[in-house]
C-alpha positions as CSV (number, residue, x, y, z in Angstrom):
1,X,7.3,18.7,3.0
2,X,4.2,20.5,1.8
3,X,3.3,21.4,5.4
4,X,6.8,23.0,5.6
5,X,5.9,25.1,2.5
6,X,8.5,23.4,0.3
7,X,8.4,22.4,-3.3
8,X,10.0,19.2,-4.7
9,X,13.1,21.1,-6.0
10,X,13.7,22.8,-2.7
11,X,13.5,19.5,-0.8
12,X,16.0,17.9,-3.3
13,X,18.4,20.8,-2.8
14,X,18.2,20.7,1.0
15,X,18.7,16.9,1.1
16,X,21.4,16.9,-1.5
17,X,19.4,14.7,-3.8
18,X,18.9,14.6,-7.5
19,X,15.3,15.7,-8.4
20,X,14.7,12.3,-9.8
21,X,15.3,10.6,-6.4
22,X,12.8,13.0,-4.8
23,X,10.3,12.2,-7.5
24,X,10.7,8.5,-7.1
25,X,10.2,8.7,-3.3
26,X,7.2,11.0,-3.6
27,X,5.5,8.8,-6.2
28,X,6.3,5.6,-4.3
29,X,8.5,4.3,-7.1
30,X,11.3,3.8,-4.6
31,X,11.3,3.3,-0.8
32,X,13.2,5.8,1.3
33,X,16.1,4.5,3.4
34,X,16.5,5.4,7.0
35,X,19.1,8.0,6.0
36,X,16.6,9.4,3.5
37,X,13.9,9.8,6.1
38,X,16.3,11.5,8.5
39,X,17.5,13.9,5.7
40,X,13.9,14.6,4.8
41,X,12.9,15.4,8.4
42,X,16.0,17.6,8.9
43,X,15.1,19.5,5.7
44,X,11.6,20.1,6.9
45,X,12.6,21.0,10.4
46,X,11.0,17.9,11.9
47,X,14.0,16.1,13.3
48,X,11.9,14.9,16.3
49,X,9.6,12.8,13.9
50,X,12.4,10.8,12.2
51,X,12.5,7.9,14.6
52,X,8.7,7.4,14.5
53,X,8.7,7.6,10.7
54,X,11.5,5.1,10.4
55,X,9.6,2.7,12.7
56,X,6.4,3.2,10.6
57,X,8.4,2.6,7.4
58,X,9.8,-0.7,8.8
59,X,6.4,-1.8,9.9
60,X,5.0,-1.1,6.4
61,X,7.9,-3.0,4.8
62,X,7.2,-6.1,7.0
63,X,3.5,-6.0,6.2
64,X,4.3,-5.8,2.5
65,X,6.7,-8.8,2.8
66,X,4.0,-10.8,4.6
67,X,1.4,-9.8,2.0
68,X,3.7,-10.9,-0.8
69,X,4.3,-14.3,1.0
70,X,0.6,-14.9,1.4
71,X,-0.3,-14.0,-2.2
72,X,2.6,-15.8,-3.9
73,X,0.3,-18.5,-5.1
74,X,-2.6,-16.2,-5.9
75,X,-5.6,-14.9,-4.0
76,X,-8.1,-17.7,-4.5
77,X,-7.4,-19.1,-1.0
78,X,-8.0,-15.7,0.6
79,X,-11.2,-15.2,-1.3
80,X,-12.6,-18.7,-0.5
81,X,-11.2,-19.2,3.0
82,X,-14.1,-20.3,5.2
83,X,-12.4,-18.9,8.3
84,X,-13.7,-15.5,7.5
85,X,-10.3,-14.0,6.7
86,X,-10.9,-13.5,3.0
87,X,-13.2,-11.2,1.1
88,X,-16.5,-13.0,0.7
89,X,-15.4,-15.7,3.0
90,X,-18.3,-17.8,4.3
91,X,-20.8,-15.9,2.2
92,X,-23.6,-18.1,1.2
93,X,-26.1,-15.4,0.6
94,X,-24.7,-14.2,-2.7
95,X,-27.2,-15.4,-5.4
96,X,-25.5,-16.7,-8.6
97,X,-26.9,-16.8,-12.1
98,X,-25.5,-18.7,-15.1
99,X,-24.3,-16.2,-17.7
100,X,-25.4,-17.3,-21.2
101,X,-22.2,-16.1,-22.9
102,X,-19.6,-16.9,-20.3
103,X,-21.1,-20.2,-19.2
104,X,-20.2,-19.6,-15.5
105,X,-22.2,-18.7,-12.5
106,X,-21.8,-15.0,-11.8
107,X,-23.1,-13.0,-8.9
108,X,-26.4,-11.2,-9.7
109,X,-26.9,-7.5,-9.0
110,X,-29.2,-8.0,-6.0
111,X,-29.1,-10.0,-2.8
112,X,-32.3,-11.7,-1.7
113,X,-32.8,-11.4,2.1
């Protein structure tokens, strides 16, 4: 849209949308439908990119659904997974220090090597 030199209002008018719909799509508050993507591409003169964008949108949707499934019960398993898939997985080199006020072991600022 910006590459085509259009402002939000012009895109709304070309697509036949209310300005609020354009704003929700631009700010990722609402996902565009396949028809929305086609209208957007047509308005920007990029009809040839619609199919690729629709495929990318579907892939992003399926990744989001998978992420929601994996994190439904929280992220602790991903962070402590010894398989190496989670953040900090298998890390034994992070020094811990008992915090006097919290009463828990917290990572220190430095890593001894």
